[in-house]
C-alpha positions, 0 to 999 in steps of 0.5 A: 807641248811641242819643242817648237812651242817650248822654244818660242815660250823660252824666247818670250821669257828671255826677252821679258827678262832682258828688257827691264834690266836696261829700262829699270836702270834708266828709270832708277838713275834718271832724276839723280843723273839729270840733276847732278851731272846735267844740271837739269831744272823742271823745264829740261826734265819736262821736255825729256819726259815729253820726248820719251812719250812721243815714240809710244804715241807713234807705236802704230808705225810698227806695222810699216816696219813689218813690211821690211822685217819679220816680227821676231827680228824686229823685237830683237832689234828693238831690244838692242836699240833700248839697251844701246840707248841706255848704254850711251846715256851716261856718256852724254851728260848734257841736255841735248845728249840726254834728249837724243839718248832718251829718244833712242832708248824710247824708240827701242822700248816702245817698239819692243813692247808693241811687238812683244805683245803681238808675238805673245798673242800670236804664239800662245794658245788662248787657253794658256795666254793669261797664265803665261802673261802672268809668268812673263810679268813675274819674270819682268818683276824679278829682273827689275828687282835684280836691277834696282838692287844692282843699281843700289850696290854700284852707286851707294856701295861701290861708288861707281860713276853714273856713266859706267852704271848705265854702261853695265846694265845697258851692256847686260841687255845687249849681251842677252840680245847677242845670246838670243840671236845665236840661241834661237832660230827664226820661228815661222809665223803661225798666221801672216800679219796685216801690213797695214793699219787695222782699225775695226769697228768691232774692236771698239770696246778693246780700244776704249778699255785700252784708253781708260787703262792708259788714263789710270796708269798716268794717274798712278805713275805721275800723281800717286807717287807725287802724293807720297812725296808732297803729302807724306814727305817720303824720301827718294830712298823710301819711294825706291823701296816702295817700287821694290815692294811693288815688283817683289809682289808682282814677282810672287803673284803675277803668274797666279793672277794670270792663271786665275784670269784664265779660270774665271774669265776676263769679265769677272777679273776686270770687274774686280779690278775696277771695283778695287780701283774705285776704292783705291782712288777714293782712298787716295783722296781721303788718306791722311796716314803715310803707312796707309798711303803706302799700302794703297800704292802697293795695292794699286800697282798689283792691279796692273797685272789684271790688265792681262784680261784686256789683252786676252779679251782681244786675243779671243775676239780678234782675227789672228792676222790683226795682232801686230797692227792692232798692238801698235794701234793700242799702244798709240791709244794708250799713249794719248792719255800719256800725252794729254792727261799729265798736263791737264791734271797737273793744273787740277792738282794746283787747285785740288789734289783730291779732285785728281784722284776723284777723277781717277775714280771716275775713270775706274767707274767708266771702265767698270761700266765698259767691262760689263759689255764683255761677253761671258765667252768672248769670241769673233762675232761675239765681241760685246753684249749691250748693257740693256741685255746685261741688266735684263739678264740680272733682273 
């Protein structure tokens, strides 16, 4: 590996570490801070969460920013914006103040995630991309565990005011951004990127898998956690402990999962993921034991690492110049589900919570069917195989 490649990978790992320090602290404190300091009701928190998703829905606009900024600079500025939004949050304990700081934080977060995905797919050789993405997930998980532990210590042990806790963790991310500005050179782009929206018919399977993945994520984030509280009476501390366990498992296993995906291929990895998810969602609908529910929650989260396979599939079939534009488009597609599904499934939940999880199993089944159209060796010009050809090969 060349020195230039090593520096690029170190940069990607450092930004993977810096992001969760700000974002995880924001998430960990949000509900308590909005209620205790800003007197939020369901109405205000609903508005705030909707505002938080809007920049994700508009992530495709990142390609237009690249007309003026190089991607690496854009990633650093986005990370700074995320840290700055979190740093400010505690100083504005009002509905309008929280709406504004949330938008600032969310713009930074979603643009960062978009450009980070693009840089990773551009800078990593295809044969190492899956393992490296797993390693980056492990680094993110370590940073999240560090942050959750730090938030607990500062709030419960040292009794530090919310505004200073936000300032500490937002400030840590800002400090790391300043460090990387001076530490790393501006790397040359390996392939000049398209500066316009790219939406190609031959990427249709990637788009569909991305949408279905976003739908599955919303059911986990919104309804699986809600079930743990409503059905089994989990306290806020117990839910936080589950999140810590989730990140701890990612810290231990994400790199190994990434390396395994690199060995067995995207099709087999996604097949195993979606079969497992069908089992998990059906079990969510039927579970009556709190411990089994917690185990399902941890298993469900562990499957998120398998989403690496969708990204490496795209890396193998796409034109190198399409990475940045398609990263923005994919984030927008992913967030279509985030904007629409919670409201619709929330109404379904009122009638039948079990039906929400059966719908989740349906999304997993559709993903399983789609994953069978991934070729054994995907590449440009060999993006999909027909289900008819797949069935014939099996017969």
